[in-house]
N, CA, C and O of each residue as an XYZ file, in Angstrom:
836
protein
N     -15.426     13.012     -2.878
C     -15.167     13.383     -1.484
C     -16.249     12.848     -0.555
O     -15.944     12.312      0.510
N     -17.514     12.991     -0.951
C     -18.603     12.532     -0.083
C     -18.543     11.025      0.122
O     -18.839     10.528      1.209
N     -18.159     10.297     -0.929
C     -18.066      8.838     -0.799
C     -16.947      8.455      0.163
O     -17.101      7.521      0.950
N     -15.830      9.164      0.107
C     -14.735      8.885      1.031
C     -15.096      9.315      2.450
O     -14.683      8.675      3.417
N     -15.861     10.389      2.577
C     -16.322     10.810      3.899
C     -17.180      9.700      4.525
O     -17.049      9.393      5.710
N     -18.049      9.114      3.715
C     -18.886      8.022      4.209
C     -18.050      6.787      4.518
O     -18.283      6.108      5.519
N     -17.071      6.494      3.655
C     -16.220      5.319      3.851
C     -15.438      5.419      5.154
O     -15.368      4.453      5.913
N     -14.855      6.578      5.413
C     -14.009      6.754      6.594
C     -14.809      6.975      7.872
O     -14.324      6.673      8.962
N     -16.014      7.492      7.754
C     -16.850      7.682      8.933
C     -16.180      8.556      9.980
O     -15.762      9.676      9.687
N     -16.080      8.044     11.200
C     -15.517      8.824     12.299
C     -14.030      9.122     12.116
O     -13.491     10.008     12.780
N     -13.364      8.388     11.221
C     -11.941      8.623     10.964
C     -11.710      9.668      9.877
O     -10.562      9.940      9.524
N     -12.774     10.258      9.340
C     -12.599     11.227      8.254
C     -11.767     12.441      8.660
O     -10.940     12.885      7.863
N     -11.944     13.009      9.872
C     -11.080     14.137     10.247
C      -9.595     13.773     10.233
O      -8.752     14.619      9.935
N      -9.274     12.523     10.553
C      -7.872     12.107     10.575
C      -7.309     11.983      9.170
O      -6.186     12.417      8.914
N      -8.072     11.399      8.257
C      -7.575     11.306      6.885
C      -7.522     12.693      6.253
O      -6.667     12.950      5.406
N      -8.420     13.587      6.651
C      -8.367     14.968      6.160
C      -7.100     15.665      6.630
O      -6.487     16.429      5.884
N      -6.709     15.395      7.878
C      -5.474     15.982      8.402
C      -4.274     15.451      7.630
O      -3.340     16.200      7.341
N      -4.294     14.175      7.297
C      -3.200     13.596      6.500
C      -3.126     14.257      5.128
O      -2.036     14.550      4.636
N      -4.274     14.490      4.515
C      -4.292     15.181      3.219
C      -3.700     16.578      3.345
O      -2.956     17.022      2.472
N      -4.029     17.269      4.430
C      -3.457     18.593      4.665
C      -1.930     18.528      4.761
O      -1.231     19.390      4.227
N      -1.425     17.509      5.438
C       0.023     17.344      5.571
C       0.658     17.077      4.218
O       1.699     17.647      3.890
N       0.026     16.204      3.429
C       0.550     15.933      2.088
C       0.590     17.192      1.239
O       1.544     17.425      0.498
N      -0.471     18.011      1.357
C      -0.570     19.209      0.528
C       0.336     20.343      0.949
O       0.564     21.273      0.176
N       0.858     20.282      2.163
C       1.751     21.336      2.654
C       3.179     20.794      2.776
O       4.000     20.990      1.881
N       3.463     20.128      3.864
C       4.817     19.613      4.079
C       5.222     18.615      2.991
O       6.368     18.614      2.543
N       4.273     17.759      2.563
C       4.602     16.774      1.531
C       5.054     17.421      0.242
O       5.955     16.921     -0.430
N       4.426     18.540     -0.104
C       4.825     19.278     -1.304
C       6.134     20.020     -1.082
O       7.010     20.010     -1.947
N       6.271     20.661      0.069
C       7.487     21.410      0.379
C       8.715     20.504      0.401
O       9.803     20.916      0.000
N       8.539     19.283      0.864
C       9.647     18.341      0.955
C       9.866     17.543     -0.325
O      10.772     16.712     -0.383
N       9.057     17.778     -1.342
C       9.245     17.116     -2.624
C       8.702     15.705     -2.703
O       9.075     14.946     -3.598
N       7.824     15.344     -1.777
C       7.247     13.996     -1.814
C       5.992     13.934     -2.675
O       5.638     12.874     -3.192
N       5.325     15.071     -2.825
C       4.129     15.177     -3.648
C       4.334     16.323     -4.627
O       4.699     17.430     -4.232
N       4.099     16.052     -5.904
C       4.257     17.097     -6.907
C       3.121     18.111     -6.853
O       1.993     17.748     -6.520
N       3.393     19.372     -7.172
C       2.356     20.408     -7.132
C       1.147     20.076     -7.990
O       0.028     20.465     -7.656
N       1.353     19.365     -9.087
C       0.237     19.016     -9.965
C      -0.695     17.981     -9.346
O      -1.803     17.765     -9.837
N      -0.245     17.343     -8.270
C      -1.055     16.305     -7.631
C      -2.013     16.858     -6.581
O      -2.854     16.120     -6.068
N      -1.901     18.137     -6.253
C      -2.670     18.688     -5.135
C      -4.178     18.553     -5.318
O      -4.904     18.328     -4.349
N      -4.649     18.688     -6.551
C      -6.087     18.582     -6.792
C      -6.560     17.138     -6.892
O      -7.756     16.877     -7.019
N      -5.601     16.187     -6.832
C      -5.973     14.789     -7.023
C      -5.595     13.917     -5.829
O      -5.542     12.693     -5.942
N      -5.334     14.546     -4.689
C      -4.896     13.774     -3.532
C      -5.965     12.792     -3.065
O      -5.656     11.662     -2.686
N      -7.221     13.226     -3.095
C      -8.289     12.348     -2.616
C      -8.541     11.185     -3.565
O      -8.536     10.031     -3.138
N      -8.763     11.469     -4.849
C      -9.158     10.393     -5.758
C      -7.976      9.584     -6.267
O      -8.059      8.360     -6.363
N      -6.884     10.250     -6.593
C      -5.755      9.526     -7.197
C      -4.896      8.824     -6.148
O      -4.271      7.805     -6.443
N      -4.858      9.353     -4.937
C      -3.952      8.796     -3.942
C      -4.677      8.076     -2.813
O      -4.381      6.912     -2.544
N      -5.616      8.735     -2.149
C      -6.310      8.069     -1.039
C      -7.218      6.956     -1.545
O      -7.117      5.819     -1.084
N      -8.103      7.270     -2.489
C      -9.022      6.250     -2.996
C      -8.272      5.094     -3.633
O      -8.650      3.935     -3.460
N      -7.222      5.399     -4.360
C      -6.419      4.353     -4.988
C      -5.752      3.469     -3.946
O      -5.622      2.262     -4.145
N      -5.330      4.065     -2.836
C      -4.665      3.311     -1.775
C      -5.624      2.371     -1.053
O      -5.319      1.197     -0.842
N      -6.785      2.901     -0.678
C      -7.703      2.095      0.134
C      -8.583      1.184     -0.705
O      -9.437      0.482     -0.164
N      -8.388      1.184     -2.011
C      -9.103      0.225     -2.847
C      -8.785     -1.212     -2.456
O      -9.591     -2.116     -2.679
N      -7.602     -1.420     -1.868
C      -7.196     -2.784     -1.499
C      -7.647     -3.165     -0.093
O      -7.347     -4.268      0.363
N      -8.355     -2.287      0.599
C      -8.667     -2.517      2.018
C      -9.396     -3.832      2.256
O      -9.118     -4.523      3.236
N     -10.327     -4.188      1.373
C     -11.106     -5.407      1.570
C     -10.281     -6.671      1.319
O     -10.735     -7.777      1.615
N      -9.075     -6.511      0.775
C      -8.207     -7.665      0.526
C      -7.338     -7.999      1.730
O      -6.635     -9.009      1.721
N      -7.375     -7.167      2.765
C      -6.563     -7.380      3.967
C      -7.399     -8.079      5.039
O      -8.416     -7.536      5.471
N      -6.993     -9.270      5.476
C      -7.749     -9.963      6.519
C      -7.779     -9.167      7.824
O      -6.882     -8.371      8.100
N      -8.813     -9.392      8.611
C      -8.963     -8.718      9.891
C      -7.740     -8.943     10.768
O      -7.254    -10.066     10.898
N      -7.244     -7.851     11.372
C      -6.132     -7.944     12.308
C      -4.781     -8.222     11.681
O      -3.865     -8.676     12.367
N      -4.639     -7.959     10.394
C      -3.385     -8.270      9.695
C      -2.233     -7.379     10.146
O      -2.422     -6.226     10.534
N      -1.037     -7.953     10.082
C       0.186     -7.149     10.124
C       0.546     -6.826      8.679
O       0.542     -7.705      7.817
N       0.859     -5.552      8.421
C       1.063     -5.072      7.060
C       2.387     -4.319      6.990
O       2.701     -3.521      7.873
N       3.157     -4.574      5.941
C       4.337     -3.751      5.684
C       4.155     -3.072      4.336
O       3.859     -3.729      3.338
N       4.332     -1.759      4.309
C       4.224     -0.953      3.093
C       5.640     -0.686      2.606
O       6.364      0.116      3.196
N       6.031     -1.351      1.539
C       7.418     -1.316      1.057
C       7.623     -0.089      0.167
O       6.837      0.173     -0.743
N       8.698      0.660      0.450
C       8.941      1.891     -0.290
C       7.817      2.872     -0.078
O       7.256      3.402     -1.037
N       7.479      3.120      1.189
C       6.248      3.834      1.541
C       6.208      5.268      1.046
O       5.123      5.798      0.805
N       7.356      5.914      0.887
C       7.381      7.275      0.349
C       6.668      8.267      1.247
O       7.114      8.541      2.361
N       5.555      8.805      0.759
C       4.760      9.747      1.546
C       3.734      9.034      2.425
O       2.905      9.679      3.068
N       3.794      7.701      2.451
C       2.878      6.924      3.278
C       1.746      6.281      2.520
O       0.722      5.927      3.104
N       1.923      6.127      1.216
C       0.874      5.564      0.361
C       1.272      4.179     -0.140
O       2.328      4.035     -0.755
N       0.463      3.170      0.106
C      -0.908      3.192      0.632
C      -1.017      3.004      2.152
O      -2.126      2.978      2.685
N       0.109      2.872      2.850
C       0.079      2.443      4.244
C      -0.745      3.306      5.180
O      -1.532      2.783      5.970
N      -0.577      4.636      5.105
C      -1.287      5.492      6.051
C      -2.793      5.574      5.790
O      -3.563      5.480      6.747
N      -3.253      5.743      4.550
C      -4.706      5.699      4.345
C      -5.331      4.384      4.805
O      -6.450      4.374      5.319
N      -4.613      3.277      4.622
C      -5.127      1.987      5.084
C      -5.167      1.930      6.609
O      -6.146      1.456      7.186
N      -4.116      2.407      7.262
C      -4.066      2.377      8.726
C      -5.154      3.252      9.343
O      -5.734      2.901     10.371
N      -5.424      4.386      8.712
C      -6.458      5.284      9.229
C      -7.850      4.665      9.033
O      -8.715      4.782      9.901
N      -8.053      4.016      7.901
C      -9.351      3.397      7.620
C      -9.591      2.157      8.475
O     -10.704      1.920      8.944
N      -8.520      1.358      8.675
C      -8.658      0.064      9.335
C      -7.891      0.070     10.658
O      -6.685     -0.175     10.685
N      -8.598      0.353     11.754
C      -7.963      0.431     13.067
C      -7.501     -0.927     13.577
O      -6.798     -0.998     14.585
N      -7.882     -2.006     12.900
C      -7.466     -3.354     13.313
C      -6.083     -3.728     12.795
O      -5.528     -4.745     13.210
N      -5.517     -2.929     11.897
C      -4.245     -3.269     11.268
C      -3.056     -2.773     12.082
O      -3.119     -1.724     12.724
N      -1.972     -3.544     12.043
C      -0.670     -3.112     12.542
C       0.202     -2.875     11.316
O       0.510     -3.815     10.583
N       0.601     -1.628     11.087
C       1.236     -1.242      9.829
C       2.668     -0.786     10.060
O       2.948      0.010     10.957
N       3.564     -1.305      9.238
C       4.957     -0.859      9.213
C       5.208     -0.136      7.898
O       4.956     -0.688      6.827
N       5.702      1.091      7.973
C       6.063      1.874      6.798
C       7.565      1.723      6.592
O       8.359      2.275      7.353
N       7.951      0.977      5.563
C       9.358      0.669      5.297
C       9.862      1.578      4.186
O       9.382      1.505      3.054
N      10.823      2.430      4.503
C      11.292      3.443      3.562
C      12.799      3.641      3.725
O      13.260      3.932      4.828
N      13.578      3.487      2.645
C      15.032      3.585      2.773
C      15.593      5.004      2.817
O      16.689      5.207      3.339
N      14.878      5.982      2.288
C      15.436      7.337      2.166
C      15.198      8.150      3.436
O      14.104      8.128      4.001
N      16.221      8.861      3.874
C      16.172      9.580      5.142
C      15.076     10.635      5.172
O      14.278     10.664      6.108
N      15.022     11.501      4.169
C      14.035     12.581      4.177
C      12.624     12.011      4.267
O      11.800     12.509      5.034
N      12.348     10.987      3.502
C      11.009     10.394      3.511
C      10.714      9.713      4.845
O       9.596      9.799      5.353
N      11.691      9.053      5.401
C      11.446      8.377      6.680
C      11.214      9.402      7.800
O      10.418      9.154      8.705
N      11.900     10.544      7.745
C      11.649     11.611      8.714
C      10.228     12.148      8.547
O       9.509     12.347      9.526
N       9.836     12.377      7.298
C       8.469     12.837      7.035
C       7.452     11.853      7.597
O       6.483     12.261      8.237
N       7.661     10.580      7.367
C       6.723      9.564      7.851
C       6.678      9.539      9.376
O       5.600      9.463      9.965
N       7.832      9.602     10.006
C       7.891      9.573     11.467
C       7.139     10.760     12.065
O       6.370     10.603     13.014
N       7.364     11.940     11.506
C       6.680     13.136     12.007
C       5.177     13.066     11.735
O       4.375     13.500     12.563
N       4.796     12.526     10.587
C       3.376     12.437     10.235
C       2.647     11.449     11.137
O       1.548     11.735     11.612
N       3.252     10.289     11.375
C       2.645      9.295     12.267
C       2.441      9.898     13.660
O       1.397      9.694     14.280
N       3.436     10.638     14.148
C       3.314     11.277     15.463
C       2.210     12.330     15.462
O       1.417     12.401     16.401
N       2.156     13.145     14.414
C       1.148     14.201     14.352
C      -0.268     13.631     14.278
O      -1.208     14.226     14.803
N      -0.415     12.490     13.634
C      -1.729     11.863     13.507
C      -2.084     10.997     14.714
O      -3.209     10.507     14.816
N      -1.146     10.808     15.615
C      -1.414     10.014     16.805
C      -1.575      8.528     16.535
O      -2.368      7.855     17.194
N      -0.828      8.019     15.573
C      -0.963      6.625     15.169
C       0.170      5.739     15.670
O       0.297      4.591     15.244
N       0.984      6.260     16.562
C       2.185      5.543     16.977
C       1.943      4.221     17.662
O       2.860      3.405     17.754
N       0.723      3.979     18.153
C       0.456      2.715     18.836
C       0.300      1.549     17.871
O       0.422      0.393     18.276
N       0.028      1.841     16.577
C      -0.150      0.738     15.637
C       0.479      0.973     14.262
O       0.314      0.167     13.346
N       1.199      2.085     14.132
C       1.953      2.341     12.908
C       3.387      2.675     13.290
O       3.623      3.562     14.109
N       4.333      1.975     12.705
C       5.736      2.287     12.975
C       6.453      2.552     11.664
O       6.069      2.043     10.611
N       7.494      3.351     11.747
C       8.303      3.687     10.586
C       9.659      3.023     10.749
O      10.303      3.143     11.792
N      10.085      2.325      9.709
C      11.403      1.695      9.705
C      12.173      2.235      8.516
O      11.737      2.105      7.372
N      13.316      2.841      8.788
C      14.162      3.282      7.686
C      15.062      2.116      7.285
O      15.866      1.637      8.086
N      14.922      1.669      6.054
C      15.732      0.559      5.588
C      15.236      0.052      4.247
O      14.158      0.417      3.779
N      16.056     -0.803      3.642
C      15.700     -1.414      2.369
C      14.966     -2.728      2.623
O      15.199     -3.400      3.628
N      14.097     -3.074      1.717
C      13.330     -4.313      1.874
C      14.253     -5.514      1.975
O      14.001     -6.427      2.761
N      15.317     -5.523      1.188
C      16.200     -6.687      1.172
C      17.004     -6.845      2.460
O      17.593     -7.901      2.693
N      17.035     -5.807      3.299
C      17.747     -5.882      4.573
C      16.802     -6.098      5.754
O      17.253     -6.300      6.882
N      15.506     -6.057      5.502
C      14.509     -6.185      6.564
C      14.306     -7.662      6.880
O      14.245     -8.482      5.965
N      14.203     -8.008      8.136
C      14.183     -9.419      8.530
C      12.906     -9.806      9.283
O      12.919    -10.731     10.095
N      11.821     -9.106      9.016
C      10.546     -9.393      9.666
C       9.559     -9.834      8.594
O       9.623     -9.360      7.459
N       8.643    -10.740      8.944
C       7.623    -11.163      7.995
C       6.246    -10.657      8.441
O       6.013    -10.401      9.622
N       5.339    -10.518      7.460
C       4.042     -9.894      7.678
C       2.943    -10.677      6.965
O       3.198    -11.423      6.019
N       1.726    -10.487      7.440
C       0.582    -11.132      6.789
C       0.359    -10.597      5.384
O      -0.003    -11.348      4.478
N       0.574     -9.298      5.203
C       0.353     -8.650      3.905
C       1.507     -7.699      3.620
O       1.933     -6.940      4.491
N       2.002     -7.752      2.401
C       3.039     -6.832      1.930
C       2.411     -5.963      0.840
O       1.893     -6.485     -0.146
N       2.454     -4.642      1.012
C       1.875     -3.749      0.012
C       2.962     -2.912     -0.651
O       4.030     -2.680     -0.084
N       2.662     -2.469     -1.858
C       3.509     -1.493     -2.552
C       2.627     -0.771     -3.554
O       1.588     -1.283     -3.971
N       3.050      0.413     -3.930
C       2.260      1.223     -4.875
C       3.197      1.880     -5.873
O       4.011      2.736     -5.526
N       3.055      1.448     -7.144
C       3.846      2.027     -8.237
C       5.329      2.082     -7.879
O       5.995      3.100     -8.073
N       5.832      0.960     -7.352
C       7.184      0.974     -6.794
C       8.250      0.541     -7.777
O       9.252      1.238     -7.938
N       8.065     -0.594     -8.441
C       9.120     -1.151     -9.286
C       8.527     -2.217    -10.197
O       7.409     -2.675     -9.960
N       9.263     -2.622    -11.244
C       8.808     -3.738    -12.074
C       8.600     -5.005    -11.236
O       9.196     -5.167    -10.171
N       7.747     -5.891    -11.738
C       7.333     -7.057    -10.962
C       8.502     -7.949    -10.545
O       8.520     -8.456     -9.423
N       9.466     -8.143    -11.423
C      10.581     -9.024    -11.077
C      11.332     -8.518     -9.847
O      11.687     -9.299     -8.964
N      11.570     -7.210     -9.796
C      12.239     -6.637     -8.630
C      11.356     -6.704     -7.386
O      11.834     -6.967     -6.282
N      10.053     -6.459     -7.586
C       9.119     -6.525     -6.460
C       9.109     -7.908     -5.818
O       9.098     -8.031     -4.593
N       9.112     -8.934     -6.641
C       9.121    -10.300     -6.107
C      10.360    -10.519     -5.257
O      10.274    -11.072     -4.160
N      11.511    -10.088     -5.755
C      12.747    -10.255     -4.992
C      12.744     -9.510     -3.680
O      13.264    -10.005     -2.679
N      12.161     -8.319     -3.673
C      12.125     -7.515     -2.453
C      11.051     -7.991     -1.472
O      11.288     -8.063     -0.267
N       9.869     -8.314     -2.003
C       8.703     -8.523     -1.145
C       8.488     -9.957     -0.693
O       7.965    -10.186      0.397
N       8.880    -10.922     -1.507
C       8.611    -12.319     -1.148
C       9.210    -12.706      0.203
O       8.545    -13.405      0.968
N      10.447    -12.280      0.538
C      10.995    -12.657      1.848
C      10.267    -12.008      3.023
O      10.408    -12.468      4.157
N       9.493    -10.953      2.781
C       8.772    -10.265      3.856
C       7.393    -10.867      4.104
O       6.721    -10.513      5.073
N       6.985    -11.751      3.250
C       5.647    -12.334      3.313
C       5.637    -13.540      4.245
O       6.421    -14.476      4.087
N       4.728    -13.496      5.225
C       4.567    -14.642      6.101
C       4.037    -15.823      5.294
O       3.509    -15.649      4.195
N       4.179    -17.001      5.838
C       3.684    -18.194      5.151
C       2.188    -18.031      4.871
O       1.409    -17.747      5.780
N       1.804    -18.210      3.637
C       0.424    -18.066      3.175
C      -0.071    -16.616      3.221
O      -1.274    -16.376      3.117
N       0.842    -15.646      3.376
C       0.456    -14.247      3.302
C       0.357    -13.786      1.860
O       0.650    -14.543      0.934
N      -0.059    -12.538      1.674
C      -0.259    -11.971      0.340
C       0.671    -10.796      0.090
O       1.043    -10.067      1.010
N       1.038    -10.627     -1.170
C       1.682     -9.411     -1.650
C       0.673     -8.698     -2.532
O       0.152     -9.288     -3.479
N       0.391     -7.435     -2.233
C      -0.545     -6.636     -3.014
C       0.208     -5.466     -3.633
O       0.588     -4.525     -2.937
N       0.417     -5.529     -4.922
C       1.158     -4.490     -5.638
C       0.177     -3.682     -6.478
O      -0.375     -4.183     -7.458
N      -0.035     -2.420     -6.084
C      -0.908     -1.538     -6.857
C      -0.144     -1.092     -8.098
O       0.906     -0.456     -8.003
N      -0.684     -1.432     -9.252
C       0.027     -1.269    -10.515
C      -0.782     -0.449    -11.509
O      -1.796      0.158    -11.164
N      -0.313     -0.444    -12.742
C      -1.010      0.240    -13.818
C      -1.598     -0.741    -14.811
O      -1.824     -1.907    -14.487
N      -1.844     -0.266    -16.018
C      -2.559     -1.062    -17.013
C      -1.746     -2.221    -17.569
O      -2.314     -3.123    -18.185
N      -0.446     -2.219    -17.371
C       0.391     -3.286    -17.935
C       0.586     -4.441    -16.953
O       1.491     -5.255    -17.136
N      -0.239     -4.522    -15.926
C      -0.059     -5.556    -14.896
C      -0.070     -6.959    -15.483
O       0.787     -7.776    -15.146
N      -1.022     -7.247    -16.351
C      -1.111     -8.596    -16.928
C       0.126     -8.913    -17.759
O       0.630    -10.036    -17.722
N       0.613     -7.937    -18.503
C       1.820     -8.153    -19.303
C       3.028     -8.415    -18.416
O       3.886     -9.228    -18.761
N       3.105     -7.727    -17.266
C       4.205     -7.964    -16.340
C       4.186     -9.389    -15.814
O       5.232    -10.025    -15.685
N       2.996     -9.887    -15.511
C       2.889    -11.273    -15.036
C       3.355    -12.236    -16.107
O       4.116    -13.160    -15.820
N       2.909    -12.033    -17.340
C       3.306    -12.918    -18.436
C       4.808    -12.910    -18.644
O       5.399    -13.941    -18.965
N       5.431    -11.749    -18.462
C       6.866    -11.618    -18.716
C       7.730    -12.131    -17.569
O       8.945    -12.252    -17.720
N       7.121    -12.433    -16.427
C       7.906    -12.806    -15.251
C       7.486    -14.156    -14.667
O       7.551    -14.364    -13.455
N       7.060    -15.059    -15.529
C       6.638    -16.371    -15.060
C       7.773    -17.143    -14.377
O       7.544    -17.870    -13.410
N       8.992    -16.978    -14.887
C      10.123    -17.706    -14.289
C      10.377    -17.223    -12.868
O      10.539    -18.036    -11.958
N      10.413    -15.904    -12.666
C      10.654    -15.361    -11.323
C       9.553    -15.789    -10.359
O       9.823    -16.080     -9.193
N       8.318    -15.828    -10.839
C       7.215    -16.261     -9.991
C       7.341    -17.735     -9.638
O       7.072    -18.134     -8.505
N       7.749    -18.538    -10.606
C       7.910    -19.969    -10.349
C       9.014    -20.223     -9.337
O       8.866    -21.065     -8.450
N      10.118    -19.502     -9.465
C      11.231    -19.661     -8.523
C      10.786    -19.289     -7.108
O      11.163    -19.952     -6.142
N       9.992    -18.239     -6.987
C       9.499    -17.790     -5.682
C       8.290    -18.607     -5.208
O       7.795    -18.407     -4.099
N       7.822    -19.525     -6.054
C       6.656    -20.365     -5.735
C       5.425    -19.518     -5.428
O       4.712    -19.741     -4.450
N       5.207    -18.551     -6.292
C       4.068    -17.653     -6.131
C       3.150    -17.740     -7.336
O       3.608    -17.895     -8.468
N       1.861    -17.640     -7.088
C       0.893    -17.452     -8.156
C       0.523    -15.976     -8.210
O       0.622    -15.266     -7.209
N       0.102    -15.525     -9.372
C      -0.209    -14.108     -9.559
C      -1.553    -13.963    -10.244
O      -1.904    -14.745    -11.128
N      -2.296    -12.959     -9.828
C      -3.556    -12.633    -10.486
C      -3.732    -11.126    -10.473
O      -3.248    -10.427     -9.583
N      -4.436    -10.649    -11.485
C      -4.738     -9.226    -11.588
C      -6.148     -8.990    -11.053
O      -7.104     -9.635    -11.485
N      -6.265     -8.056    -10.106
C      -7.542     -7.706     -9.519
C      -7.903     -6.274     -9.876
O      -7.032     -5.404     -9.921
N      -9.174     -6.027    -10.128
C      -9.684     -4.663    -10.291
C     -10.563     -4.377     -9.089
O     -11.633     -4.967     -8.939
N     -10.110     -3.469     -8.229
C     -10.815     -3.197     -6.968
C     -11.076     -1.706     -6.828
O     -10.371     -0.881     -7.409
N     -12.095     -1.372     -6.053
C     -12.506      0.022     -5.889
C     -12.675      0.360     -4.412
O     -13.085     -0.484     -3.614
N     -12.357      1.594     -4.059
C     -12.571      2.054     -2.693
C     -14.063      2.146     -2.385
O     -14.480      1.887     -1.256
N     -14.858      2.508     -3.368
C     -16.311      2.603     -3.254
C     -16.866      2.388     -4.654
O     -16.118      2.513     -5.624
N     -18.143      2.070     -4.797
C     -18.667      1.615     -6.090
C     -18.402      2.525     -7.279
O     -18.151      2.028     -8.377
N     -18.451      3.850     -7.098
C     -18.279      4.766     -8.223
C     -16.829      5.215     -8.434
O     -16.554      6.027     -9.317
N     -15.919      4.698     -7.640
C     -14.510      5.101     -7.765
C     -13.879      4.467     -8.996
O     -14.319      3.420     -9.471
N     -12.842      5.119     -9.501
C     -12.059      4.495    -10.563
C     -11.407      3.230    -10.013
O     -10.944      3.229     -8.872
N     -11.363      2.159    -10.795
C     -10.769      0.926    -10.284
C      -9.253      1.045    -10.151
O      -8.592      1.712    -10.947
N      -8.733      0.395     -9.147
C      -7.283      0.255     -8.990
C      -6.894     -1.124     -9.489
O      -7.566     -2.113     -9.199
N      -5.809     -1.184    -10.239
C      -5.306     -2.459    -10.745
C      -4.256     -2.983     -9.780
O      -3.269     -2.307     -9.492
N      -4.477     -4.184     -9.288
C      -3.614     -4.766     -8.264
C      -3.140     -6.129     -8.715
O      -3.927     -6.936     -9.210
N      -1.850     -6.388     -8.546
C      -1.340     -7.750     -8.700
C      -1.281     -8.369     -7.315
O      -0.594     -7.866     -6.425
N      -2.008     -9.466     -7.142
C      -1.946    -10.191     -5.872
C      -1.087    -11.439     -6.057
O      -1.352    -12.278     -6.917
N      -0.058    -11.534     -5.230
C       0.849    -12.676     -5.246
C       0.664    -13.467     -3.968
O       0.618    -12.901     -2.876
N       0.557    -14.769     -4.110
C       0.397    -15.630     -2.939
C       0.937    -17.014     -3.252
O       1.207    -17.335     -4.410
N       1.094    -17.830     -2.222
C       1.604    -19.185     -2.417
C       0.714    -19.945     -3.382
O      -0.503    -19.760     -3.398
N       1.328    -20.799     -4.183
C       0.577    -21.556     -5.166
C      -0.540    -22.377     -4.537
O      -1.562    -22.634     -5.173
N      -0.342    -22.791     -3.275
C      -1.312    -23.672     -2.633
C      -2.524    -22.935     -2.096
O      -3.514    -23.567     -1.728
N      -2.467    -21.586     -2.044
C      -3.581    -20.818     -1.480
C      -4.636    -20.597     -2.542
O      -4.314    -20.070     -3.606
N      -5.890    -20.979     -2.303
C      -6.936    -20.787     -3.309
C      -7.122    -19.307     -3.630
O      -6.946    -18.450     -2.765
N      -7.470    -19.022     -4.847
C      -7.688    -17.654     -5.275
C      -9.115    -17.217     -5.000
O     -10.051    -18.017     -5.038
N      -9.259    -15.927     -4.722
C     -10.574    -15.337     -4.542
C     -11.061    -14.753     -5.858
O     -10.403    -14.918     -6.885
N     -12.192    -14.078     -5.845
C     -12.722    -13.468     -7.071
C     -11.803    -12.372     -7.583
O     -11.158    -11.676     -6.799
N     -11.745    -12.223     -8.890
C     -10.819    -11.286     -9.505
C     -11.362     -9.873     -9.593
O     -10.639     -8.966    -10.003
N     -12.615     -9.662     -9.220
C     -13.149     -8.296     -9.284
C     -14.340     -8.188     -8.320
O     -15.090     -9.140     -8.104
N     -14.473     -6.982     -7.755
C     -15.640     -6.762     -6.903
C     -16.297     -5.445     -7.266
O     -17.302     -5.069     -6.663
C-alpha cells in the first residue's frame, strides 16, 4: 500500500475512491468476487499499472473488455496524459463503468463505449487487455484497433510464452511480432507478465525492467 501511495502521489485519494467503488458496488454487481476484496490493491491495481511505463507520453489507449475498468482506470488515474477508452460489450458492466467514470470526475479524458472490439472502428496508440482471452482471439479483436506502429499490451499469466509459440501463424498473418515482458508497478511488486504485440518493423525494447 505504501509503495502505491508513493507511486500515485497526489492521485492516491482518487485511486482509493476507485478501490472503494470496486469493493462495494463492484462486488454487489458481480464484477468483483468477494474473495478478491483483500487483494484489490496488489492483485488488481498494481498488476494493472505495471504496464504504465510501456505507454508513450500522451497516448490514446483502448482497454478491450474493460469489465470493472481494469487495467484502464488505474492507468488513467496514474497517468493524466492519457486519453482512455473503456470498451465493454456487456450492459451491466458498461453502466458500472459510466457511473464510475462520472463519480471519479474523469469524463474529460476517459470515455466508456459499449460494444464489441470487432465492431469498433477507431484506432489507438495502445490497445490493452487483462486476462481477457487466448492469444489467437486477442489478435483478431485487437489488431484492427491498433494504430500504425502502435502496441497491443495483453496482461497474461505464466503460459504467455507457450501461447506465442502456439500462435505463430496468426501472428504472421497479422504481421505482428510478440515478446513476453516481466514488468512491475514498483520494485518490490510481484511482476506482471505481459505479451507485447507490435509491427514487425518496430524495434523491440528491453524484455524486463
